[in-house]
LOTOR-712714 format. One record per residue: residue number from 1; x, z, y of N, C-alpha, C, O in turn. Coordinates in Angstrom, 1 decimal. Layout:
<NUM; <X; Z; Y>; <X; Z; Y>; <X; Z; Y>; <X; Z; Y>>
...
This chain:
<1; <-3.0; 12.6; -19.4>; <-2.5; 12.0; -18.2>; <-3.0; 12.9; -17.0>; <-4.1; 13.3; -17.0>>
<2; <-2.1; 13.1; -16.1>; <-2.4; 13.9; -14.9>; <-2.8; 13.0; -13.7>; <-2.2; 11.9; -13.6>>
<3; <-3.7; 13.4; -12.9>; <-4.0; 12.8; -11.6>; <-3.7; 13.8; -10.6>; <-4.2; 15.0; -10.7>>
<4; <-2.9; 13.5; -9.6>; <-2.7; 14.5; -8.5>; <-2.4; 13.9; -7.2>; <-2.1; 12.7; -7.1>>
<5; <-2.6; 14.7; -6.2>; <-2.4; 14.3; -4.8>; <-1.7; 15.4; -4.1>; <-2.1; 16.6; -4.2>>
<6; <-0.6; 15.1; -3.4>; <0.2; 16.1; -2.8>; <0.5; 15.8; -1.3>; <0.8; 14.6; -1.0>>
<7; <0.2; 16.7; -0.4>; <0.5; 16.5; 1.0>; <1.3; 17.7; 1.5>; <1.1; 18.8; 1.1>>
<8; <2.3; 17.4; 2.4>; <3.0; 18.4; 3.1>; <2.4; 18.5; 4.4>; <2.1; 17.6; 5.1>>
<9; <2.3; 19.8; 4.9>; <1.9; 20.0; 6.3>; <2.9; 20.8; 7.0>; <3.6; 21.6; 6.4>>
<10; <2.9; 20.7; 8.3>; <3.7; 21.6; 9.1>; <3.1; 23.0; 9.1>; <1.9; 23.2; 9.1>>
<11; <4.0; 24.0; 9.2>; <3.6; 25.4; 9.3>; <2.8; 25.6; 10.6>; <3.3; 25.2; 11.6>>
<12; <1.7; 26.2; 10.5>; <0.9; 26.6; 11.7>; <0.9; 28.1; 11.9>; <1.2; 28.8; 10.9>>
<13; <0.6; 28.6; 13.0>; <0.4; 30.0; 13.2>; <-0.8; 30.3; 12.3>; <-1.9; 29.8; 12.5>>
<14; <-0.6; 31.2; 11.3>; <-1.6; 31.4; 10.3>; <-2.3; 32.7; 10.5>; <-1.7; 33.7; 10.9>>
<15; <-3.6; 32.8; 10.1>; <-4.3; 34.0; 10.1>; <-3.9; 34.8; 8.8>; <-4.0; 36.1; 8.8>>
<16; <-3.5; 34.1; 7.8>; <-3.2; 34.8; 6.5>; <-1.7; 34.6; 6.2>; <-1.3; 33.4; 6.2>>
<17; <-1.0; 35.6; 6.0>; <0.4; 35.5; 5.5>; <0.3; 35.9; 4.1>; <-0.3; 36.9; 3.7>>
<18; <1.1; 35.2; 3.2>; <1.0; 35.4; 1.8>; <2.0; 36.5; 1.4>; <2.7; 36.3; 0.4>>
<19; <1.9; 37.7; 2.0>; <2.7; 38.8; 1.5>; <1.8; 39.5; 0.5>; <0.7; 39.1; 0.2>>
<20; <2.3; 40.6; -0.1>; <1.6; 41.3; -1.2>; <0.1; 41.7; -0.8>; <-0.8; 41.4; -1.6>>
<21; <-0.1; 42.2; 0.4>; <-1.4; 42.7; 0.8>; <-2.3; 41.6; 1.1>; <-3.5; 41.6; 0.7>>
<22; <-1.9; 40.6; 1.8>; <-2.7; 39.5; 2.4>; <-2.8; 38.3; 1.4>; <-3.7; 37.5; 1.6>>
<23; <-2.0; 38.3; 0.4>; <-2.1; 37.2; -0.5>; <-3.4; 37.1; -1.2>; <-4.0; 36.0; -1.4>>
<24; <-3.9; 38.3; -1.7>; <-5.2; 38.3; -2.3>; <-6.3; 37.9; -1.4>; <-7.3; 37.1; -1.8>>
<25; <-6.3; 38.2; -0.1>; <-7.3; 37.8; 0.9>; <-7.2; 36.3; 1.0>; <-8.2; 35.6; 1.1>>
<26; <-6.0; 35.7; 1.1>; <-5.8; 34.3; 1.2>; <-6.4; 33.6; 0.0>; <-7.1; 32.6; 0.1>>
<27; <-6.0; 34.1; -1.2>; <-6.5; 33.5; -2.4>; <-8.0; 33.6; -2.5>; <-8.6; 32.6; -3.0>>
<28; <-8.6; 34.7; -2.1>; <-10.1; 34.8; -2.1>; <-10.7; 33.8; -1.2>; <-11.7; 33.1; -1.5>>
<29; <-10.1; 33.6; 0.0>; <-10.6; 32.6; 1.0>; <-10.5; 31.2; 0.4>; <-11.5; 30.4; 0.5>>
<30; <-9.4; 30.9; -0.2>; <-9.2; 29.6; -0.8>; <-10.2; 29.3; -2.0>; <-10.8; 28.3; -2.0>>
<31; <-10.3; 30.3; -2.8>; <-11.3; 30.2; -3.9>; <-12.7; 29.9; -3.4>; <-13.4; 29.1; -4.0>>
<32; <-13.1; 30.6; -2.4>; <-14.5; 30.4; -1.8>; <-14.6; 29.0; -1.3>; <-15.6; 28.3; -1.6>>
<33; <-13.6; 28.5; -0.5>; <-13.7; 27.1; 0.0>; <-13.7; 26.1; -1.2>; <-14.5; 25.1; -1.2>>
<34; <-12.8; 26.3; -2.2>; <-12.7; 25.4; -3.3>; <-13.9; 25.4; -4.2>; <-14.3; 24.3; -4.7>>
<35; <-14.6; 26.5; -4.4>; <-15.8; 26.5; -5.2>; <-16.9; 25.8; -4.5>; <-17.7; 25.0; -5.1>>
<36; <-17.0; 25.9; -3.2>; <-18.0; 25.2; -2.4>; <-17.8; 23.7; -2.5>; <-18.7; 22.9; -2.7>>
<37; <-16.5; 23.3; -2.4>; <-16.1; 21.9; -2.4>; <-16.4; 21.3; -3.8>; <-16.8; 20.2; -4.0>>
<38; <-16.1; 22.1; -4.9>; <-16.4; 21.7; -6.2>; <-17.9; 21.4; -6.4>; <-18.2; 20.4; -7.1>>
<39; <-18.7; 22.3; -5.9>; <-20.1; 22.1; -6.0>; <-20.6; 20.8; -5.3>; <-21.4; 20.1; -5.8>>
<40; <-20.0; 20.6; -4.1>; <-20.4; 19.4; -3.3>; <-19.9; 18.1; -3.9>; <-20.6; 17.1; -3.8>>
<41; <-18.8; 18.1; -4.7>; <-18.3; 16.9; -5.3>; <-18.6; 16.7; -6.7>; <-18.3; 15.7; -7.3>>
<42; <-19.3; 17.7; -7.3>; <-19.7; 17.6; -8.7>; <-18.5; 17.9; -9.7>; <-18.5; 17.5; -10.8>>
<43; <-17.5; 18.5; -9.2>; <-16.3; 18.9; -10.0>; <-16.4; 20.3; -10.5>; <-17.2; 21.1; -10.0>>
<44; <-15.6; 20.6; -11.4>; <-15.4; 22.0; -11.9>; <-14.1; 22.5; -11.3>; <-13.1; 21.8; -11.4>>
<45; <-14.1; 23.7; -10.7>; <-12.9; 24.3; -10.2>; <-12.2; 25.0; -11.4>; <-12.8; 26.0; -11.9>>
<46; <-11.1; 24.5; -11.8>; <-10.4; 25.1; -13.0>; <-9.5; 26.2; -12.6>; <-9.5; 27.3; -13.2>>
<47; <-8.7; 26.1; -11.5>; <-7.8; 27.1; -11.1>; <-7.3; 26.8; -9.7>; <-7.3; 25.7; -9.2>>
<48; <-6.9; 27.9; -9.1>; <-6.2; 27.9; -7.7>; <-5.1; 28.8; -7.8>; <-5.2; 29.9; -8.3>>
<49; <-3.9; 28.4; -7.3>; <-2.7; 29.2; -7.4>; <-1.8; 29.0; -6.2>; <-1.6; 27.8; -5.8>>
<50; <-1.2; 30.0; -5.7>; <-0.1; 29.9; -4.8>; <1.2; 30.0; -5.6>; <1.3; 31.0; -6.4>>
<51; <2.1; 29.1; -5.5>; <3.3; 29.1; -6.3>; <4.5; 28.8; -5.4>; <4.6; 27.8; -4.7>>
<52; <5.4; 29.7; -5.3>; <6.7; 29.6; -4.5>; <7.7; 28.8; -5.3>; <8.0; 29.1; -6.5>>
<53; <8.2; 27.8; -4.7>; <9.2; 26.9; -5.3>; <10.3; 26.8; -4.3>; <10.2; 27.2; -3.1>>
<54; <11.4; 26.2; -4.7>; <12.6; 26.0; -3.8>; <12.2; 25.3; -2.6>; <12.8; 25.5; -1.5>>
<55; <11.3; 24.3; -2.7>; <11.0; 23.4; -1.5>; <9.9; 24.1; -0.6>; <9.7; 23.5; 0.4>>
<56; <9.3; 25.2; -1.0>; <8.3; 25.8; -0.2>; <7.2; 26.4; -1.0>; <7.2; 26.5; -2.2>>
<57; <6.1; 26.8; -0.3>; <5.0; 27.5; -0.9>; <3.9; 26.4; -1.2>; <3.4; 25.8; -0.3>>
<58; <3.6; 26.3; -2.5>; <2.6; 25.3; -2.9>; <1.2; 26.0; -3.1>; <1.1; 27.1; -3.7>>
<59; <0.2; 25.4; -2.6>; <-1.2; 25.8; -2.9>; <-1.7; 24.7; -3.9>; <-1.9; 23.6; -3.5>>
<60; <-1.9; 25.1; -5.1>; <-2.3; 24.2; -6.2>; <-3.7; 24.4; -6.6>; <-4.1; 25.5; -6.9>>
<61; <-4.5; 23.3; -6.6>; <-5.9; 23.4; -6.9>; <-6.1; 22.4; -8.1>; <-5.8; 21.2; -8.0>>
<62; <-6.7; 22.9; -9.1>; <-7.0; 22.1; -10.3>; <-8.5; 21.9; -10.5>; <-9.2; 22.9; -10.5>>
<63; <-8.9; 20.6; -10.6>; <-10.3; 20.3; -10.7>; <-10.5; 19.4; -11.9>; <-9.5; 18.8; -12.4>>
<64; <-11.7; 19.4; -12.4>; <-12.0; 18.6; -13.6>; <-13.4; 18.2; -13.6>; <-14.3; 18.7; -12.9>>
<65; <-13.8; 17.1; -14.4>; <-15.1; 16.7; -14.6>; <-15.2; 16.3; -16.1>; <-14.2; 16.2; -16.8>>
<66; <-16.4; 16.1; -16.6>; <-16.6; 15.7; -18.0>; <-15.9; 14.4; -18.3>; <-15.4; 14.2; -19.4>>
<67; <-15.8; 13.5; -17.3>; <-15.2; 12.2; -17.5>; <-13.7; 12.2; -17.2>; <-13.0; 11.2; -17.3>>
<68; <-13.2; 13.4; -16.7>; <-11.8; 13.5; -16.3>; <-11.7; 13.3; -14.8>; <-12.7; 13.0; -14.1>>
<69; <-10.5; 13.3; -14.3>; <-10.3; 13.2; -12.8>; <-9.3; 12.1; -12.6>; <-8.3; 12.0; -13.3>>
<70; <-9.6; 11.3; -11.6>; <-8.7; 10.2; -11.2>; <-8.1; 10.5; -9.8>; <-8.5; 11.5; -9.1>>
<71; <-7.2; 9.7; -9.3>; <-6.6; 9.9; -8.0>; <-7.6; 9.9; -6.9>; <-7.5; 10.7; -5.9>>
<72; <-8.6; 9.1; -6.9>; <-9.7; 9.0; -5.9>; <-10.4; 10.3; -5.8>; <-10.7; 10.8; -4.7>>
<73; <-10.7; 11.0; -7.0>; <-11.4; 12.3; -7.0>; <-10.5; 13.3; -6.3>; <-11.0; 14.1; -5.5>>
<74; <-9.2; 13.3; -6.6>; <-8.3; 14.3; -6.0>; <-8.2; 14.1; -4.5>; <-8.2; 15.1; -3.7>>
<75; <-8.1; 12.8; -4.1>; <-8.1; 12.5; -2.6>; <-9.3; 13.0; -1.9>; <-9.2; 13.6; -0.8>>
<76; <-10.5; 12.7; -2.5>; <-11.8; 13.1; -1.9>; <-11.9; 14.6; -1.7>; <-12.3; 15.1; -0.7>>
<77; <-11.5; 15.3; -2.8>; <-11.5; 16.7; -2.8>; <-10.5; 17.3; -1.8>; <-10.9; 18.2; -1.1>>
<78; <-9.3; 16.8; -1.8>; <-8.3; 17.2; -0.8>; <-8.8; 17.1; 0.6>; <-8.7; 18.0; 1.4>>
<79; <-9.4; 15.9; 0.9>; <-9.9; 15.7; 2.3>; <-11.0; 16.6; 2.7>; <-11.2; 16.9; 3.9>>
<80; <-11.8; 17.1; 1.7>; <-12.8; 18.0; 1.9>; <-12.3; 19.4; 2.2>; <-12.8; 20.1; 3.1>>
<81; <-11.3; 19.9; 1.4>; <-10.9; 21.3; 1.6>; <-9.8; 21.5; 2.6>; <-9.7; 22.5; 3.2>>
<82; <-8.9; 20.5; 2.8>; <-7.8; 20.7; 3.7>; <-8.2; 21.2; 5.1>; <-7.5; 22.1; 5.6>>
<83; <-9.1; 20.6; 5.8>; <-9.5; 21.0; 7.1>; <-10.0; 22.5; 7.1>; <-9.9; 23.2; 8.1>>
<84; <-10.6; 22.9; 6.0>; <-11.1; 24.3; 6.0>; <-10.1; 25.3; 5.6>; <-10.3; 26.5; 5.7>>
<85; <-8.9; 24.9; 5.3>; <-7.8; 25.8; 4.9>; <-6.7; 25.8; 5.9>; <-5.6; 26.3; 5.6>>
<86; <-6.9; 25.4; 7.2>; <-5.9; 25.4; 8.2>; <-5.4; 26.8; 8.5>; <-4.3; 27.0; 9.0>>
<87; <-6.2; 27.8; 8.3>; <-5.9; 29.2; 8.6>; <-5.2; 29.9; 7.4>; <-4.9; 31.1; 7.5>>
<88; <-4.8; 29.2; 6.4>; <-4.1; 29.7; 5.2>; <-2.7; 29.2; 5.3>; <-2.4; 28.0; 5.5>>
<89; <-1.7; 30.1; 5.0>; <-0.3; 29.7; 5.1>; <0.1; 29.1; 3.7>; <0.1; 29.8; 2.7>>
<90; <0.6; 27.8; 3.8>; <1.2; 27.1; 2.7>; <1.9; 26.0; 3.2>; <1.7; 25.5; 4.3>>
<91; <2.9; 25.4; 2.4>; <3.6; 24.3; 2.9>; <3.1; 23.0; 2.3>; <3.1; 21.9; 2.9>>
<92; <2.6; 23.0; 1.0>; <2.2; 21.9; 0.3>; <0.8; 22.2; -0.3>; <0.6; 23.2; -0.9>>
<93; <-0.1; 21.2; -0.2>; <-1.4; 21.4; -0.8>; <-1.4; 20.3; -1.9>; <-1.3; 19.1; -1.6>>
<94; <-1.6; 20.7; -3.1>; <-1.6; 19.8; -4.3>; <-3.0; 19.9; -5.0>; <-3.3; 21.0; -5.4>>
<95; <-3.7; 18.8; -5.2>; <-4.9; 18.8; -5.9>; <-4.7; 17.9; -7.1>; <-4.3; 16.8; -7.0>>
<96; <-5.0; 18.4; -8.3>; <-4.8; 17.7; -9.5>; <-5.7; 18.0; -10.6>; <-6.5; 19.0; -10.5>>
<97; <-5.7; 17.2; -11.7>; <-6.4; 17.6; -12.9>; <-5.6; 18.6; -13.7>; <-4.4; 18.6; -13.5>>
<98; <-6.2; 19.4; -14.5>; <-5.4; 20.3; -15.3>; <-4.7; 19.6; -16.5>; <-3.8; 20.2; -17.1>>
<99; <-5.0; 18.3; -16.7>; <-4.3; 17.5; -17.7>; <-4.9; 17.7; -19.1>; <-5.8; 18.6; -19.3>>
<100; <-4.5; 17.0; -20.1>; <-5.0; 17.0; -21.4>; <-4.7; 18.3; -22.1>; <-5.3; 18.7; -23.1>>
<101; <-3.6; 19.0; -21.6>; <-3.2; 20.3; -22.2>; <-3.8; 21.5; -21.4>; <-3.1; 22.5; -21.2>>
<102; <-4.9; 21.3; -20.9>; <-5.6; 22.2; -20.0>; <-5.6; 23.6; -20.7>; <-5.9; 23.8; -21.8>>
<103; <-5.2; 24.7; -19.9>; <-5.2; 26.0; -20.5>; <-6.6; 26.4; -20.9>; <-7.6; 26.0; -20.3>>
<104; <-6.7; 27.2; -22.0>; <-8.0; 27.7; -22.5>; <-8.2; 29.1; -21.9>; <-7.5; 30.1; -22.3>>
<105; <-9.1; 29.2; -21.0>; <-9.4; 30.5; -20.3>; <-10.8; 30.9; -20.4>; <-11.1; 32.1; -20.2>>
<106; <-11.7; 30.0; -20.6>; <-13.1; 30.3; -20.6>; <-13.8; 29.9; -21.9>; <-13.2; 29.2; -22.7>>
<107; <-15.1; 30.3; -22.0>; <-15.9; 29.9; -23.2>; <-16.0; 28.4; -23.2>; <-16.0; 27.8; -24.3>>
<108; <-16.1; 27.8; -22.1>; <-16.2; 26.3; -22.0>; <-15.0; 25.6; -22.5>; <-15.0; 24.7; -23.3>>
<109; <-13.8; 26.1; -22.0>; <-12.5; 25.6; -22.5>; <-12.4; 25.8; -24.0>; <-11.9; 24.9; -24.7>>
<110; <-12.8; 27.0; -24.5>; <-12.7; 27.3; -25.9>; <-13.5; 26.4; -26.8>; <-13.1; 25.9; -27.8>>
<111; <-14.8; 26.1; -26.3>; <-15.6; 25.1; -27.1>; <-15.0; 23.8; -27.2>; <-15.0; 23.1; -28.3>>
<112; <-14.3; 23.3; -26.2>; <-13.7; 22.0; -26.2>; <-12.5; 22.0; -27.1>; <-12.1; 20.9; -27.6>>
<113; <-11.8; 23.1; -27.3>; <-10.6; 23.2; -28.1>; <-10.8; 23.6; -29.6>; <-9.9; 23.6; -30.3>>
<114; <-12.1; 23.9; -29.9>; <-12.3; 24.4; -31.3>; <-11.8; 23.4; -32.3>; <-12.1; 22.2; -32.2>>
<115; <-11.1; 23.9; -33.3>; <-10.6; 23.0; -34.4>; <-9.4; 22.2; -34.1>; <-8.9; 21.5; -35.0>>
<116; <-8.9; 22.3; -32.9>; <-7.7; 21.6; -32.5>; <-6.5; 22.5; -32.6>; <-6.5; 23.7; -32.7>>
<117; <-5.3; 21.8; -32.6>; <-4.0; 22.5; -32.7>; <-3.8; 23.1; -31.3>; <-3.9; 22.4; -30.3>>
<118; <-3.4; 24.4; -31.3>; <-3.3; 25.1; -30.0>; <-1.9; 25.9; -30.1>; <-1.5; 26.3; -31.1>>
<119; <-1.3; 26.0; -28.9>; <-0.1; 26.8; -28.7>; <-0.5; 28.1; -27.9>; <-1.1; 27.9; -26.8>>
<120; <-0.2; 29.2; -28.4>; <-0.5; 30.5; -27.7>; <0.9; 31.1; -27.4>; <1.7; 31.4; -28.3>>
<121; <1.1; 31.4; -26.1>; <2.3; 32.0; -25.7>; <2.0; 33.5; -25.2>; <1.0; 33.7; -24.5>>
<122; <2.7; 34.4; -25.8>; <2.5; 35.8; -25.5>; <3.4; 36.4; -24.4>; <4.5; 35.8; -24.2>>
<123; <3.0; 37.4; -23.7>; <3.9; 38.1; -22.8>; <5.0; 38.8; -23.5>; <6.1; 38.7; -23.0>>
<124; <4.7; 39.4; -24.6>; <5.7; 40.2; -25.4>; <5.7; 39.7; -26.8>; <4.6; 39.3; -27.3>>
<125; <6.8; 39.7; -27.5>; <6.9; 39.2; -28.9>; <5.9; 40.1; -29.8>; <5.8; 41.3; -29.6>>
<126; <5.4; 39.4; -30.8>; <4.6; 40.0; -31.8>; <5.2; 39.6; -33.1>; <5.3; 38.4; -33.4>>
<127; <5.6; 40.5; -34.0>; <6.3; 40.2; -35.2>; <7.6; 39.3; -34.9>; <7.9; 38.4; -35.7>>
<128; <8.2; 39.5; -33.8>; <9.4; 38.8; -33.5>; <9.2; 37.4; -32.8>; <10.1; 36.7; -32.6>>
<129; <7.9; 37.0; -32.6>; <7.6; 35.7; -32.0>; <6.8; 35.8; -30.8>; <5.9; 36.7; -30.7>>
<130; <7.0; 35.0; -29.8>; <6.2; 34.9; -28.6>; <5.3; 33.7; -28.5>; <4.4; 33.6; -27.7>>
<131; <5.6; 32.7; -29.4>; <4.8; 31.4; -29.4>; <4.3; 31.2; -30.8>; <5.0; 31.3; -31.8>>
<132; <2.9; 31.0; -30.8>; <2.3; 30.7; -32.1>; <1.5; 29.4; -32.0>; <0.9; 29.1; -31.0>>
<133; <1.6; 28.6; -33.0>; <0.9; 27.3; -33.2>; <-0.1; 27.4; -34.3>; <0.2; 28.0; -35.3>>
<134; <-1.2; 26.9; -34.1>; <-2.2; 26.9; -35.2>; <-3.5; 26.2; -34.8>; <-3.6; 25.7; -33.7>>
<135; <-4.5; 26.3; -35.7>; <-5.8; 25.8; -35.4>; <-6.6; 26.8; -34.6>; <-6.8; 27.9; -35.1>>
<136; <-7.2; 26.3; -33.5>; <-8.0; 27.2; -32.7>; <-9.3; 27.4; -33.3>; <-10.1; 26.5; -33.6>>
<137; <-9.7; 28.7; -33.4>; <-11.0; 29.0; -34.1>; <-12.0; 29.8; -33.1>; <-13.1; 30.1; -33.6>>
<138; <-11.6; 30.0; -31.9>; <-12.5; 30.6; -30.9>; <-11.9; 31.6; -30.0>; <-10.8; 32.0; -30.2>>
<139; <-12.7; 31.9; -29.0>; <-12.4; 32.9; -28.0>; <-13.6; 33.8; -27.8>; <-14.7; 33.3; -27.6>>
<140; <-13.4; 35.1; -28.0>; <-14.5; 36.1; -27.7>; <-13.9; 37.3; -27.1>; <-12.8; 37.4; -26.7>>
<141; <-14.7; 38.4; -27.1>; <-14.3; 39.6; -26.5>; <-13.1; 40.3; -27.2>; <-12.3; 41.0; -26.6>>
<142; <-12.9; 39.9; -28.5>; <-11.7; 40.4; -29.2>; <-10.4; 39.7; -28.8>; <-9.3; 40.2; -28.9>>
<143; <-10.6; 38.4; -28.4>; <-9.4; 37.6; -28.0>; <-9.5; 36.2; -28.5>; <-10.5; 35.7; -28.8>>
<144; <-8.3; 35.6; -28.6>; <-8.1; 34.3; -29.1>; <-7.9; 34.3; -30.6>; <-7.1; 35.0; -31.1>>
<145; <-8.7; 33.5; -31.3>; <-8.7; 33.4; -32.7>; <-7.9; 32.2; -33.1>; <-8.3; 31.1; -32.7>>
<146; <-6.9; 32.3; -34.0>; <-6.0; 31.2; -34.4>; <-5.7; 31.3; -35.9>; <-5.5; 32.4; -36.4>>
<147; <-5.8; 30.2; -36.5>; <-5.4; 30.1; -37.9>; <-3.9; 29.6; -37.9>; <-3.6; 28.4; -37.6>>
<148; <-3.0; 30.5; -38.2>; <-1.6; 30.3; -38.1>; <-0.9; 30.5; -39.5>; <-1.0; 31.6; -40.0>>
<149; <-0.3; 29.4; -40.0>; <0.3; 29.5; -41.3>; <-0.6; 30.1; -42.4>; <-0.1; 30.9; -43.2>>
<150; <-1.8; 29.7; -42.4>; <-2.8; 30.1; -43.4>; <-3.4; 31.5; -43.2>; <-4.2; 31.9; -44.0>>
<151; <-3.0; 32.1; -42.1>; <-3.5; 33.5; -41.8>; <-4.4; 33.4; -40.5>; <-4.1; 32.7; -39.6>>
<152; <-5.5; 34.1; -40.6>; <-6.4; 34.3; -39.4>; <-5.8; 35.3; -38.5>; <-5.6; 36.5; -38.9>>
<153; <-5.5; 35.0; -37.2>; <-4.9; 36.0; -36.3>; <-5.8; 36.1; -35.1>; <-6.5; 35.1; -34.7>>
<154; <-5.8; 37.2; -34.5>; <-6.5; 37.4; -33.2>; <-5.5; 38.0; -32.2>; <-4.9; 39.0; -32.5>>
<155; <-5.5; 37.4; -31.0>; <-4.6; 37.8; -30.0>; <-5.4; 38.3; -28.8>; <-6.2; 37.5; -28.2>>
<156; <-5.4; 39.6; -28.5>; <-6.1; 40.1; -27.3>; <-5.8; 39.3; -26.1>; <-4.6; 39.0; -25.8>>
<157; <-6.8; 38.9; -25.3>; <-6.6; 38.1; -24.1>; <-5.5; 38.7; -23.1>; <-4.8; 38.0; -22.5>>
<158; <-5.5; 40.1; -23.0>; <-4.5; 40.7; -22.1>; <-3.0; 40.5; -22.6>; <-2.1; 40.6; -21.8>>
<159; <-2.8; 40.1; -23.8>; <-1.5; 39.8; -24.4>; <-1.1; 38.4; -24.3>; <0.1; 38.0; -24.5>>
<160; <-2.0; 37.5; -23.9>; <-1.7; 36.1; -23.9>; <-1.4; 35.6; -22.5>; <-2.2; 35.7; -21.6>>
<161; <-0.2; 35.0; -22.4>; <0.3; 34.4; -21.1>; <-0.5; 33.1; -20.9>; <-1.0; 32.9; -19.8>>
<162; <-0.5; 32.3; -21.9>; <-1.2; 31.0; -21.8>; <-1.6; 30.5; -23.2>; <-0.8; 30.7; -24.2>>
<163; <-2.8; 29.9; -23.3>; <-3.2; 29.3; -24.5>; <-3.6; 27.8; -24.1>; <-4.4; 27.7; -23.2>>
<164; <-3.1; 26.9; -24.8>; <-3.4; 25.5; -24.5>; <-3.3; 24.6; -25.7>; <-2.6; 24.9; -26.7>>
<165; <-4.1; 23.5; -25.7>; <-4.0; 22.5; -26.7>; <-2.6; 21.8; -26.8>; <-2.0; 21.7; -25.8>>
<166; <-2.2; 21.5; -28.0>; <-1.0; 20.8; -28.2>; <-1.3; 19.3; -28.2>; <-2.2; 18.8; -28.9>>
<167; <-0.6; 18.6; -27.4>; <-0.8; 17.2; -27.2>; <0.2; 16.4; -28.0>; <1.4; 16.5; -27.8>>
<168; <-0.3; 15.6; -29.0>; <0.6; 14.8; -29.8>; <0.5; 13.3; -29.3>; <-0.5; 12.6; -29.4>>
<169; <1.6; 12.9; -28.7>; <1.7; 11.6; -28.1>; <2.3; 10.6; -29.0>; <2.5; 9.4; -28.6>>
<170; <2.7; 10.9; -30.2>; <3.4; 10.0; -31.1>; <2.6; 8.8; -31.4>; <3.1; 7.7; -31.5>>
<171; <1.3; 8.9; -31.6>; <0.4; 7.7; -31.8>; <0.4; 6.8; -30.6>; <0.5; 5.6; -30.8>>
<172; <0.3; 7.3; -29.4>; <0.3; 6.5; -28.2>; <1.6; 5.8; -28.0>; <1.7; 4.7; -27.6>>
<173; <2.7; 6.6; -28.3>; <4.1; 6.0; -28.2>; <4.2; 4.8; -29.1>; <4.8; 3.8; -28.8>>
<174; <3.8; 5.0; -30.4>; <3.9; 4.0; -31.4>; <3.1; 2.7; -31.0>; <3.5; 1.6; -31.1>>
<175; <1.9; 2.9; -30.4>; <1.1; 1.8; -30.0>; <1.8; 1.1; -28.8>; <1.7; -0.2; -28.8>>
<176; <2.3; 1.8; -27.9>; <3.1; 1.2; -26.8>; <4.3; 0.4; -27.3>; <4.5; -0.7; -26.8>>
<177; <5.0; 0.9; -28.2>; <6.1; 0.2; -28.8>; <5.7; -1.1; -29.5>; <6.3; -2.1; -29.3>>
<178; <4.5; -1.1; -30.2>; <4.0; -2.3; -30.8>; <3.6; -3.3; -29.8>; <3.9; -4.5; -29.9>>
<179; <3.0; -2.9; -28.7>; <2.7; -3.8; -27.6>; <3.9; -4.4; -27.0>; <3.9; -5.6; -26.6>>
<180; <5.0; -3.7; -26.8>; <6.2; -4.2; -26.2>; <6.8; -5.2; -27.2>; <7.3; -6.3; -26.7>>
<181; <6.8; -5.0; -28.5>; <7.3; -5.9; -29.4>; <6.5; -7.2; -29.4>; <7.2; -8.3; -29.4>>
<182; <5.2; -7.2; -29.3>; <4.4; -8.4; -29.3>; <4.7; -9.1; -28.0>; <4.7; -10.4; -28.0>>
<183; <4.8; -8.4; -26.8>; <5.1; -9.1; -25.6>; <6.5; -9.8; -25.6>; <6.7; -10.8; -24.9>>
<184; <7.4; -9.2; -26.3>; <8.8; -9.8; -26.3>; <8.9; -11.0; -27.3>; <10.0; -11.7; -27.3>>
<185; <7.9; -11.2; -28.1>; <8.0; -12.3; -29.1>; <7.6; -13.6; -28.5>; <7.7; -14.6; -29.1>>
């Protein structure tokens, strides 16, 4: 389940324009503000990204805690960072949890995903495939370790576009269907 908060703001005269040269400076500024806010709120900063969409430029900030993130956490975090980011050019500021299918990027993420089913998407095909599913066995300097169709495979981190846990909602859907049946009787 995702928790997120989205606000649109009017464009202001910005000190940072997100062109090729200044985008990194803006991203570094945002990271600095978001890391400080994460420390102040007891959250972990998972990721920060500028993403251009048809409706405008989104500044997306992903936070998490051991207990997960709720809407109140996102709102509190948003209220803390938004005034400090007035000099950064964006149309929408979105603060959310990374969700249950949180990308595996760090040793911390890897420990949480050990033994679970994972999907690894590659930038370029390997043996004719770009997507591999299997049991996650770890992340180290060699890369992502996956047990795929009975074979141990290692994918160098530079070749991996994204690695994330596979979420099976079939059990939750079945429970929801059972509850609806009981309510209708």
